[in-house]
Backbone bond lengths (Angstrom), bond angles and torsions (degrees), N, CA, C in turn:
res aa  C-N    CA-C-N  psi(-1)  N-CA   C-N-CA  omega(-1)  CA-C   N-CA-C  phi
1 M - - - 1.463 - - 1.526 108.83 -
2 S 1.314 116.84 121.27 1.459 122.15 -177.86 1.525 111.08 -86.08
3 Q 1.331 115.24 144.85 1.461 121.41 178.50 1.522 109.29 -126.16
4 R 1.320 117.14 134.53 1.464 121.75 177.99 1.531 109.57 -93.30
5 I 1.313 116.12 126.18 1.464 122.45 176.36 1.524 108.13 -117.81
6 T 1.314 116.23 129.92 1.460 121.75 179.34 1.527 109.73 -118.40
7 I 1.320 115.56 128.57 1.467 121.76 175.10 1.521 107.22 -115.47
8 D 1.316 116.21 112.60 1.462 120.60 -175.45 1.530 109.71 -152.49
9 P 1.337 119.22 110.65 1.466 125.77 2.56 1.524 111.93 -87.96
10 V 1.328 115.75 159.83 1.453 120.82 170.72 1.526 107.13 -76.46
11 T 1.323 117.38 126.36 1.463 120.34 -176.21 1.524 111.50 -88.00
12 R 1.320 114.40 172.46 1.463 124.50 179.32 1.524 113.24 61.51
13 I 1.316 116.90 28.78 1.457 120.84 168.07 1.515 106.99 -132.70
14 E 1.320 116.36 163.13 1.457 120.10 175.08 1.516 107.47 -90.24
15 G 1.314 117.75 126.92 1.460 120.46 178.27 1.510 111.88 115.07
16 H 1.321 116.16 -163.59 1.458 121.98 -175.46 1.526 108.64 -127.22
17 L 1.323 116.30 107.24 1.460 121.80 -176.85 1.519 110.08 -124.88
18 R 1.338 115.08 136.30 1.464 122.20 175.38 1.523 107.88 -119.01
19 V 1.325 116.02 137.36 1.461 121.65 177.43 1.522 109.10 -126.63
20 D 1.338 116.62 128.00 1.466 123.20 174.01 1.522 107.95 -115.51
21 V 1.330 117.00 130.90 1.461 120.47 179.18 1.518 110.17 -132.24
22 D 1.322 115.70 142.37 1.461 121.95 170.23 1.522 107.61 -98.88
23 V 1.328 116.20 124.99 1.460 121.69 -178.36 1.522 109.07 -113.58
24 A 1.331 116.12 125.65 1.466 122.05 177.78 1.517 108.82 -131.34
25 N 1.325 116.25 125.63 1.461 122.38 179.04 1.530 112.63 55.35
26 G 1.331 115.46 38.08 1.457 119.96 176.30 1.507 115.02 80.90
27 H 1.337 117.81 5.88 1.458 121.47 -179.90 1.528 110.06 -126.53
28 V 1.326 115.57 146.25 1.461 120.78 176.38 1.522 108.37 -75.40
29 S 1.331 116.32 119.67 1.462 120.50 -179.42 1.525 112.06 -95.86
30 K 1.326 116.61 -34.01 1.461 121.61 177.37 1.524 108.35 -142.55
31 A 1.331 116.15 151.96 1.466 119.53 179.73 1.520 110.13 -150.10
32 W 1.318 115.10 144.54 1.465 121.92 177.22 1.525 108.53 -134.66
33 S 1.312 117.12 138.11 1.461 121.15 173.03 1.521 108.03 -124.52
34 S 1.311 115.92 144.05 1.465 119.54 -177.44 1.519 110.65 -147.56
35 G 1.331 115.18 138.75 1.459 120.34 172.94 1.515 109.23 -77.53
36 Q 1.319 116.04 138.00 1.464 120.36 -172.90 1.526 113.53 -109.89
37 M 1.335 116.83 10.81 1.459 118.22 177.92 1.522 109.86 -138.02
38 W 1.319 115.90 124.47 1.464 121.62 178.10 1.514 108.81 -93.61
39 R 1.331 116.90 121.68 1.461 120.28 -175.60 1.525 112.91 -90.08
40 G 1.316 117.53 -32.39 1.457 119.89 175.21 1.512 115.66 75.42
41 V 1.338 117.59 24.97 1.460 120.17 -179.67 1.524 111.13 -62.30
42 E 1.341 116.02 -35.13 1.471 118.84 179.37 1.528 111.34 -58.32
43 N 1.319 116.77 -41.64 1.465 120.09 179.25 1.524 111.92 -67.04
44 I 1.327 116.54 -34.50 1.466 120.37 179.22 1.524 110.86 -63.99
45 L 1.338 116.76 -32.26 1.464 121.01 -176.34 1.522 113.53 -77.61
46 I 1.321 117.64 -17.43 1.465 120.48 -176.24 1.528 110.29 -60.29
47 G 1.332 115.64 126.81 1.457 120.98 177.11 1.515 115.09 83.52
48 R 1.316 118.20 -1.82 1.464 120.71 -178.80 1.530 111.17 -93.17
49 D 1.313 115.83 160.46 1.457 122.27 176.11 1.531 108.48 -63.84
50 P 1.328 118.87 124.12 1.469 120.58 -177.63 1.525 113.36 -60.78
51 R 1.333 117.21 -20.43 1.463 119.60 178.15 1.528 112.24 -70.13
52 D 1.325 116.60 -15.32 1.465 120.90 178.23 1.527 112.79 -95.07
53 A 1.333 116.50 -5.36 1.471 119.76 -171.96 1.523 112.33 -60.58
54 W 1.335 117.70 -39.11 1.467 120.53 -177.05 1.531 111.79 -60.89
55 A 1.337 116.53 -35.66 1.468 120.19 -178.41 1.522 111.73 -71.96
56 I 1.340 116.14 -27.42 1.467 121.04 -177.33 1.523 111.19 -87.24
57 T 1.334 116.40 -45.44 1.467 119.47 -173.30 1.523 112.79 -64.09
58 Q 1.332 118.34 -30.94 1.467 118.98 -178.76 1.523 112.10 -69.28
59 R 1.350 116.79 -13.60 1.466 119.73 176.86 1.527 112.03 -75.03
60 I 1.328 117.19 -0.82 1.458 119.73 177.24 1.524 110.70 -64.73
61 C 1.346 116.44 -19.21 1.463 120.30 -177.51 1.521 109.74 -151.04
62 G 1.323 116.13 146.82 1.452 120.77 176.62 1.511 112.85 -96.67
63 V 1.333 116.90 0.41 1.458 121.63 -179.93 1.528 110.29 -112.64
64 C 1.335 116.90 -60.76 1.474 121.07 -178.94 1.526 109.27 -92.46
65 T 1.326 116.52 68.09 1.465 120.86 -170.49 1.523 113.11 -86.99
66 T 1.328 116.97 -47.47 1.459 120.02 -169.36 1.522 112.86 -64.65
67 V 1.331 117.47 -34.81 1.463 119.24 -178.09 1.524 111.19 -62.88
68 H 1.331 116.90 -36.40 1.461 119.92 178.66 1.529 110.53 -68.34
69 A 1.329 116.34 -39.18 1.464 120.03 178.77 1.523 110.95 -63.98
70 I 1.336 116.76 -47.54 1.461 120.58 -177.26 1.523 111.19 -67.49
71 C 1.332 117.78 -42.66 1.469 120.19 178.53 1.522 111.00 -61.83
72 S 1.321 116.40 -39.90 1.458 120.53 -178.68 1.527 111.24 -66.20
73 V 1.335 116.63 -46.69 1.464 118.64 -178.18 1.527 110.64 -69.16
74 R 1.329 117.94 -31.74 1.467 120.32 176.16 1.525 111.00 -65.96
75 A 1.330 116.64 -36.99 1.467 119.79 178.33 1.525 110.36 -61.16
76 V 1.337 116.00 -43.09 1.470 120.00 178.68 1.524 110.06 -65.66
77 E 1.329 117.17 -43.20 1.468 120.84 179.96 1.521 111.50 -64.38
78 N 1.316 117.58 -38.19 1.464 120.26 177.02 1.522 111.01 -64.83
79 A 1.337 115.95 -40.07 1.466 119.89 179.73 1.526 111.31 -64.43
80 L 1.337 116.23 -34.95 1.469 121.21 -178.03 1.522 112.46 -95.69
81 D 1.334 116.96 0.36 1.465 122.70 -179.47 1.530 111.31 57.33
82 L 1.334 115.79 48.14 1.463 121.26 -179.34 1.522 110.66 -95.14
83 E 1.322 116.76 138.14 1.458 123.10 172.38 1.524 107.88 -106.08
84 I 1.328 117.16 126.43 1.460 118.66 -177.89 1.522 110.37 -91.95
85 P 1.337 118.39 153.51 1.468 121.75 179.39 1.531 111.70 -61.55
86 V 1.323 115.46 154.76 1.463 120.84 -177.84 1.525 111.32 -61.08
87 N 1.337 117.87 -44.89 1.465 120.24 -179.74 1.526 111.46 -61.94
88 A 1.323 116.30 -35.98 1.468 119.84 177.50 1.524 110.44 -64.45
89 Q 1.329 116.40 -39.35 1.467 119.90 178.23 1.520 111.05 -66.17
90 Y 1.348 116.39 -38.46 1.465 119.94 176.69 1.525 110.74 -59.15
91 I 1.333 116.09 -46.53 1.466 120.50 -178.20 1.525 110.30 -64.12
92 R 1.316 116.93 -44.49 1.474 119.92 177.36 1.528 110.88 -60.25
93 N 1.331 116.19 -44.05 1.464 119.65 -178.97 1.526 111.50 -62.00
94 L 1.335 116.74 -41.67 1.459 120.30 179.39 1.524 110.97 -63.40
95 I 1.322 116.60 -40.35 1.466 120.43 178.37 1.526 110.54 -63.47
96 I 1.329 116.05 -49.30 1.464 120.32 -178.21 1.532 111.02 -62.27
97 L 1.322 116.68 -44.07 1.464 119.77 -177.88 1.525 111.44 -68.17
98 A 1.334 117.32 -40.20 1.467 119.93 177.38 1.519 110.34 -62.29
99 H 1.325 116.22 -41.85 1.462 119.74 179.64 1.528 110.91 -68.54
100 A 1.322 116.90 -35.05 1.469 120.08 178.47 1.527 110.79 -64.87
101 V 1.332 117.16 -43.01 1.465 120.46 177.34 1.523 109.86 -63.25
102 H 1.329 116.41 -43.50 1.470 120.87 177.11 1.522 110.77 -56.78
103 D 1.327 117.09 -47.72 1.464 120.89 -177.38 1.524 111.93 -64.36
104 H 1.329 117.30 -38.48 1.465 119.87 178.99 1.529 110.92 -65.19
105 I 1.327 116.61 -43.49 1.467 120.14 179.45 1.517 110.69 -63.24
106 V 1.333 116.60 -48.20 1.463 121.09 -177.97 1.525 110.76 -65.93
107 H 1.336 117.18 -41.58 1.463 119.91 -179.06 1.520 110.95 -62.23
108 F 1.319 117.20 -47.48 1.467 119.11 -176.00 1.525 111.81 -69.81
109 Y 1.324 116.70 -53.05 1.471 119.24 -173.24 1.523 112.98 -78.63
110 H 1.314 117.37 -47.19 1.463 119.53 -167.36 1.526 114.42 -98.65
111 L 1.331 117.49 -17.51 1.462 119.62 178.58 1.528 112.91 -108.33
112 S 1.320 118.21 -28.56 1.469 120.40 -172.40 1.522 114.86 -117.39
113 A 1.321 117.76 -35.42 1.466 120.34 -167.97 1.519 113.71 -59.23
114 L 1.328 117.47 -32.81 1.461 118.76 -174.96 1.526 113.12 -73.89
115 D 1.323 117.61 -2.83 1.462 120.06 168.44 1.527 110.83 -80.56
116 W 1.321 117.23 -12.22 1.466 121.93 -175.86 1.527 112.13 -122.37
117 V 1.318 116.44 -20.58 1.463 122.04 -175.96 1.526 109.64 -106.12
118 D 1.318 116.86 127.67 1.462 122.26 -179.77 1.529 108.76 -94.57
119 V 1.328 115.62 103.83 1.461 121.15 -176.01 1.522 111.55 -62.30
120 V 1.328 117.15 -45.07 1.464 121.11 -177.05 1.528 110.99 -66.77
121 S 1.332 116.95 -35.50 1.469 120.73 178.30 1.521 111.70 -60.85
122 A 1.325 116.86 -27.10 1.466 120.40 -179.53 1.520 112.00 -61.09
123 L 1.339 117.19 -22.12 1.464 120.83 178.52 1.525 112.06 -68.02
124 K 1.331 117.05 -18.75 1.463 121.28 178.69 1.528 111.84 -86.67
125 A 1.319 116.70 -5.20 1.462 120.83 -173.38 1.525 111.75 -77.66
126 D 1.311 114.77 151.54 1.461 122.17 170.14 1.532 106.72 -90.20
127 P 1.343 118.54 112.76 1.468 120.16 -176.84 1.523 113.25 -56.95
128 D 1.338 117.36 -35.25 1.460 119.85 -179.93 1.527 111.08 -66.42
129 K 1.346 116.33 -39.92 1.467 119.73 177.72 1.529 110.82 -68.86
130 A 1.337 116.65 -38.45 1.467 120.18 177.65 1.521 110.21 -63.14
131 S 1.333 116.39 -40.27 1.461 120.73 177.62 1.523 111.21 -64.34
132 A 1.326 116.47 -43.50 1.469 120.24 178.78 1.522 110.77 -61.45
133 L 1.337 116.29 -39.83 1.464 120.31 177.48 1.520 110.34 -63.03
134 G 1.334 116.65 -47.90 1.455 120.28 -179.44 1.514 112.44 -61.18
135 E 1.333 116.80 -42.87 1.462 120.38 -178.81 1.524 111.91 -70.28
136 S 1.331 117.01 -22.79 1.470 119.66 176.46 1.525 111.73 -76.45
137 L 1.331 116.09 -19.07 1.463 120.65 -176.71 1.522 113.01 -96.06
138 S 1.354 117.11 -30.73 1.463 119.46 -178.77 1.518 109.92 -162.22
139 S 1.322 115.58 173.57 1.467 121.87 -179.39 1.523 112.16 -96.87
140 W 1.333 118.42 18.62 1.464 122.35 -178.21 1.529 110.54 -59.00
141 S 1.330 116.42 128.49 1.465 121.01 -176.23 1.523 112.63 -67.85
142 G 1.327 117.35 -20.38 1.457 121.03 -178.98 1.512 114.53 -81.35
143 N 1.340 116.91 9.16 1.472 120.72 179.72 1.530 112.47 -99.79
144 S 1.312 117.41 22.79 1.461 120.52 -176.99 1.528 111.76 -75.77
145 K 1.334 115.92 159.82 1.463 120.75 176.98 1.524 110.67 -60.50
146 H 1.325 116.09 -42.16 1.471 120.58 179.72 1.523 110.87 -58.97
147 E 1.333 116.59 -42.53 1.470 120.73 -178.65 1.524 111.05 -64.02
148 F 1.317 117.37 -44.76 1.464 119.97 -177.81 1.526 112.13 -70.73
149 R 1.324 116.88 -34.06 1.463 118.96 174.50 1.527 110.37 -63.72
150 K 1.326 115.98 -42.22 1.463 120.96 179.89 1.527 110.96 -63.81
151 I 1.337 117.09 -42.55 1.468 121.16 179.56 1.524 110.58 -64.26
152 K 1.330 116.73 -42.41 1.467 119.89 -179.93 1.527 110.62 -63.49
153 E 1.320 117.50 -38.08 1.463 121.01 177.73 1.530 110.82 -64.80
154 R 1.321 116.68 -40.57 1.471 120.29 177.88 1.521 110.65 -63.15
155 L 1.330 116.26 -43.34 1.466 120.32 178.79 1.525 111.15 -62.62
156 A 1.316 115.96 -42.91 1.463 119.90 179.61 1.521 110.38 -60.84
157 G 1.325 116.42 -36.85 1.456 120.24 177.31 1.513 112.06 -64.67
158 F 1.343 116.70 -41.83 1.468 121.06 176.06 1.525 110.93 -58.50
159 V 1.327 114.80 -53.75 1.463 120.84 -172.45 1.526 111.37 -65.76
160 S 1.328 117.28 -37.79 1.464 120.43 -176.59 1.525 112.62 -64.89
161 T 1.325 117.52 -25.98 1.466 120.53 179.33 1.520 112.04 -80.40
162 G 1.346 116.32 -16.06 1.461 119.83 -175.78 1.511 112.63 77.57
163 Q 1.328 117.03 2.42 1.461 122.12 178.60 1.524 107.52 -119.57
164 L 1.324 116.67 102.76 1.462 121.22 -172.43 1.516 113.86 -83.55
165 G 1.330 117.13 -1.81 1.461 119.27 176.85 1.514 112.17 58.84
166 I 1.350 116.30 -121.65 1.465 120.70 -178.52 1.517 112.44 -66.69
167 F 1.341 117.68 -13.76 1.462 121.14 -179.48 1.524 112.62 -100.00
168 T 1.327 117.04 14.38 1.464 121.08 178.70 1.532 110.46 -71.11
169 N 1.323 116.12 150.35 1.471 123.53 174.10 1.526 113.66 67.89
170 G 1.326 117.38 26.64 1.457 120.07 174.77 1.519 110.93 -84.55
171 Y 1.332 115.58 173.02 1.467 121.07 -179.33 1.525 110.40 -95.62
172 W 1.325 116.17 41.62 1.461 120.68 -173.51 1.534 111.01 -61.18
173 G 1.333 115.52 130.96 1.452 121.20 -179.65 1.510 114.43 85.47
174 H 1.328 118.27 -0.97 1.465 120.76 179.42 1.531 109.54 -65.63
175 P 1.335 117.44 138.88 1.470 119.94 -177.73 1.526 113.92 -62.40
176 A 1.332 117.97 -19.16 1.464 119.61 178.68 1.526 112.10 -75.65
177 M 1.336 117.26 -14.50 1.458 121.19 176.33 1.532 108.80 -74.19
178 K 1.329 117.05 118.97 1.461 120.51 -170.13 1.526 114.83 -109.63
179 L 1.310 118.58 -8.07 1.458 119.54 -173.54 1.532 111.68 -74.80
180 P 1.323 117.59 138.05 1.467 120.92 173.85 1.534 109.78 -65.39
181 P 1.336 118.09 158.29 1.466 120.71 -178.04 1.527 113.80 -53.78
182 E 1.338 117.64 -41.18 1.468 119.74 -178.20 1.527 111.54 -65.29
183 V 1.330 117.62 -37.32 1.466 120.51 177.36 1.527 109.85 -69.58
184 N 1.327 116.76 -37.60 1.462 119.81 175.96 1.525 111.21 -61.60
185 L 1.334 117.52 -43.27 1.466 120.29 178.74 1.519 110.72 -64.70
186 L 1.324 116.34 -41.10 1.464 121.25 176.88 1.522 110.34 -58.00
187 A 1.333 116.60 -47.02 1.461 121.37 -177.49 1.524 111.75 -67.91
188 V 1.338 117.22 -40.23 1.465 120.11 178.91 1.525 110.41 -65.19
189 A 1.329 117.17 -40.56 1.464 120.68 177.33 1.519 110.67 -59.62
190 H 1.322 116.27 -44.51 1.461 120.21 -179.68 1.526 111.27 -71.18
191 Y 1.324 117.61 -30.97 1.473 121.95 173.48 1.521 109.39 -57.09
192 L 1.325 116.77 -48.95 1.462 120.93 -178.18 1.527 111.30 -70.21
193 Q 1.330 117.19 -38.65 1.462 120.17 177.55 1.523 111.39 -65.20
194 A 1.327 116.12 -34.03 1.467 120.65 -179.81 1.524 112.06 -65.25
195 L 1.337 117.29 -26.53 1.464 119.86 176.08 1.523 110.56 -60.15
196 E 1.324 116.01 -37.66 1.464 120.39 178.09 1.523 111.05 -77.82
197 V 1.330 117.02 -42.32 1.463 120.84 -175.95 1.523 111.71 -63.31
198 Q 1.349 117.53 -39.16 1.464 118.65 -178.31 1.522 111.63 -63.11
199 R 1.333 116.78 -20.64 1.465 120.05 176.93 1.524 111.17 -64.96
200 H 1.350 117.32 -31.89 1.462 119.79 179.63 1.528 110.44 -60.55
201 A 1.332 115.66 -42.31 1.466 119.69 178.40 1.521 110.53 -64.88
202 N 1.326 116.86 -40.87 1.460 119.99 179.10 1.522 111.78 -65.25
203 K 1.333 117.35 -33.79 1.462 120.42 177.67 1.526 110.80 -64.49
204 I 1.329 115.98 -40.05 1.470 119.78 177.63 1.521 110.30 -60.83
205 V 1.334 115.99 -47.26 1.467 120.33 -179.81 1.521 110.63 -63.16
206 S 1.325 117.86 -40.26 1.463 120.35 -176.83 1.523 112.05 -70.22
207 I 1.337 117.55 -34.55 1.466 119.78 178.03 1.523 111.01 -71.68
208 L 1.317 116.64 -45.91 1.466 120.17 -177.59 1.525 112.39 -79.35
209 G 1.332 117.11 -31.08 1.460 120.85 -175.96 1.512 114.89 -104.59
210 A 1.344 117.03 4.21 1.471 124.30 177.33 1.520 113.22 81.47
211 K 1.320 119.10 -30.15 1.457 122.22 175.19 1.521 109.28 -166.28
212 T 1.314 115.40 165.85 1.459 121.27 172.34 1.519 108.66 -152.80
213 P 1.320 120.27 139.03 1.468 125.59 -0.57 1.523 112.03 -71.88
214 H 1.315 115.40 165.46 1.462 124.88 176.74 1.529 111.43 71.29
215 I 1.335 115.08 84.46 1.457 122.10 -179.25 1.524 110.99 -62.92
216 Q 1.333 115.95 158.19 1.468 121.43 -174.76 1.525 113.54 -125.41
217 N 1.333 118.14 6.22 1.463 119.82 -170.94 1.517 114.76 -101.72
218 V 1.326 118.31 0.49 1.468 120.22 -175.17 1.525 110.30 -83.39
219 A 1.327 114.96 146.21 1.463 121.41 174.27 1.514 107.74 -148.43
220 A 1.317 116.38 147.32 1.461 119.65 176.25 1.524 108.30 -60.55
221 G 1.325 116.76 117.53 1.452 121.00 -177.03 1.512 113.98 106.51
222 G 1.348 117.86 -4.80 1.461 119.01 178.85 1.510 113.23 160.38
223 V 1.328 115.22 -138.76 1.462 122.24 177.25 1.523 108.35 -137.54
224 S 1.308 115.80 165.49 1.469 120.31 -178.07 1.518 111.32 -106.60
225 N 1.341 116.35 39.92 1.462 121.66 -179.52 1.525 110.13 -103.64
226 P 1.331 119.64 96.32 1.465 119.24 173.33 1.521 110.19 -71.91
227 L 1.323 116.83 144.60 1.455 122.05 179.52 1.517 109.57 -103.06
228 A 1.327 117.35 137.30 1.458 122.36 178.04 1.517 108.40 -155.61
229 T 1.317 115.97 172.12 1.462 120.28 -179.70 1.517 113.01 -110.79
230 D 1.328 118.27 -8.65 1.463 119.30 -170.82 1.524 114.19 -137.33
231 S 1.325 118.55 12.36 1.463 120.37 -177.77 1.518 110.32 -118.86
232 Q 1.321 116.80 131.62 1.455 121.00 178.56 1.527 112.32 -76.39
233 A 1.327 117.28 -9.11 1.460 120.73 -177.57 1.519 112.21 -88.63
234 V 1.327 117.37 -5.19 1.461 120.62 -176.92 1.525 108.98 -131.89
235 L 1.332 116.10 -173.73 1.459 120.68 179.22 1.527 109.92 -78.98
236 T 1.315 116.41 105.09 1.452 121.81 178.50 1.521 110.23 -91.92
237 V 1.326 115.58 169.20 1.460 120.38 176.33 1.523 110.32 -60.68
238 E 1.350 116.23 -40.07 1.458 120.24 -179.87 1.525 111.18 -60.58
239 R 1.315 116.87 -42.21 1.465 120.18 -179.83 1.524 111.32 -68.10
240 L 1.317 116.02 -38.84 1.461 118.88 178.55 1.531 111.01 -67.30
241 M 1.329 117.16 -35.38 1.463 120.09 176.56 1.526 110.82 -68.28
242 A 1.343 116.57 -34.43 1.468 119.71 175.60 1.522 110.46 -64.20
243 V 1.331 116.61 -41.45 1.465 121.04 176.68 1.526 109.99 -59.54
244 R 1.322 115.67 -43.00 1.466 119.92 179.17 1.530 110.90 -61.47
245 E 1.334 117.14 -41.37 1.465 120.79 179.75 1.525 111.19 -63.98
246 W 1.339 117.18 -42.25 1.467 120.23 -179.56 1.526 111.36 -68.31
247 I 1.332 116.43 -34.48 1.464 119.55 175.31 1.526 109.83 -61.59
248 S 1.335 116.63 -41.55 1.462 120.99 179.18 1.529 111.19 -63.00
249 K 1.347 117.47 -40.70 1.465 121.09 178.94 1.529 111.21 -66.64
250 L 1.327 116.26 -39.59 1.461 119.89 177.55 1.524 110.72 -65.14
251 D 1.327 116.00 -41.16 1.464 120.77 178.85 1.528 110.63 -60.24
252 D 1.328 116.48 -42.18 1.463 121.47 178.70 1.524 110.96 -61.89
253 F 1.331 117.17 -45.70 1.461 120.66 -178.15 1.525 111.45 -67.31
254 V 1.326 116.72 -44.56 1.467 120.00 -177.79 1.527 110.65 -62.32
255 K 1.326 117.39 -45.25 1.464 120.57 -176.27 1.526 112.95 -74.01
256 N 1.331 116.91 -38.02 1.464 120.30 -171.96 1.520 114.79 -101.11
257 V 1.341 117.24 -8.69 1.462 119.96 -179.42 1.526 111.19 -128.79
258 Y 1.321 116.81 -62.39 1.464 121.08 -173.43 1.528 112.24 -58.38
259 L 1.323 117.52 -55.92 1.466 120.15 -177.43 1.528 111.28 -64.57
260 V 1.321 116.55 -36.78 1.466 120.80 178.97 1.526 110.43 -65.55
261 D 1.337 116.66 -43.91 1.468 120.28 -179.91 1.522 111.95 -65.49
262 V 1.322 116.70 -40.96 1.467 119.92 178.53 1.524 110.01 -58.48
263 A 1.332 116.26 -47.21 1.467 120.10 -178.96 1.526 111.38 -66.24
264 A 1.339 116.99 -42.21 1.465 120.54 -176.70 1.520 111.72 -66.98
265 I 1.336 116.57 -45.22 1.467 120.03 -178.11 1.523 110.87 -70.68
266 C 1.334 116.54 -41.08 1.470 119.47 -179.92 1.525 111.60 -62.91
267 A 1.324 117.39 -30.51 1.464 120.25 -179.47 1.524 111.38 -61.78
268 F 1.333 117.18 -31.57 1.467 120.71 179.76 1.530 111.99 -80.24
269 Y 1.329 116.72 -17.18 1.466 120.51 -177.49 1.527 111.54 -119.12
270 A 1.324 117.31 30.06 1.465 120.94 -177.21 1.520 112.11 -59.11
271 D 1.336 117.18 -31.31 1.463 119.79 -177.89 1.525 112.28 -66.88
272 W 1.328 117.15 -19.30 1.466 119.97 -179.86 1.527 112.10 -67.48
273 T 1.318 117.11 -18.34 1.464 119.57 178.36 1.521 111.98 -69.97
274 T 1.331 117.08 -12.75 1.472 120.44 -179.18 1.523 112.27 -94.87
275 Y 1.339 117.85 -5.83 1.459 120.42 -177.11 1.524 110.63 -83.45
276 G 1.344 115.56 148.34 1.450 120.12 174.81 1.506 112.76 86.42
C-alpha cells in the first residue's frame, strides 16, 4: 500500500521547495520536487542592455549570487565572441572558488548538519573526551579541551533558558539521531566555528568583487578591478596578501575540520545510502 508524503516547504534551504514522495513498504518508490516561487528575472531582462544582465540576474538569490553573475556575463561574452584578459579570469576564478567554499561550509554545517547532529545530546558529552576525539582526527586548533568546555557552557546556557534561539525546532532526542554525545559536541563546536570561518570566504569575495552579496566588479569583457600598489581604491598588494591569508585559513578549516566531519558523521549514517 503506497502512501503519499508531502513536505512543503522544505526547511534549511534558501528559497521555496516542495517535495512529494510515494512510500511503499518503507521505501520511496516515486518522488517529485518543485520550486514554489516564480521570480520572473527573465521578464525583467527583456528590452534591457545585455551588458547589464549580470548585475540583474544575480539578484535571483541572496546566497548563491556570484555564479549567476558570472554565468550571465559569460553568456554575453560567448554571444559576442569576447576573450577576457588573463588577470580578469584569475579574479573571476578566485571569486567563484571563494564563494564555492563558502557555500559548501554553510550548506553542510548551517543548513544540513542539524538533521544529523543532536544539539541537546551534546550536553551529555565529556568535553575532555570530545577534545581527545577531535585531536585524534586532525590538528585543528579549535579542538582543545578549553574550547569544548566553553562550547558546552554556552549550550547549557541556551537550554536552561528554554529558548534555543537558532537551535529551536530541532529533532533533539529523536531515535534516528545516532551520534554519540562527544561527536555531537564536536559537531556543534565546529558548527559555531564555521560561522566565523565562512566570513573569510566572504571577505575574499567582497575585496575582489567590491561587495557581497551581489558583486559589482564584473563587466562584459573582463572585470573592473584596476591593480596598483599605493591606492586604497583598487587592488593593492596589501589586499592581495590579505586574500592569500584568508585562503590559507579556509584551506586549514576545509582539510582539518570540514572533510573530517563529513567523513565522521557519514560513518554513523551509512545505512541511509540504501534508502529511496
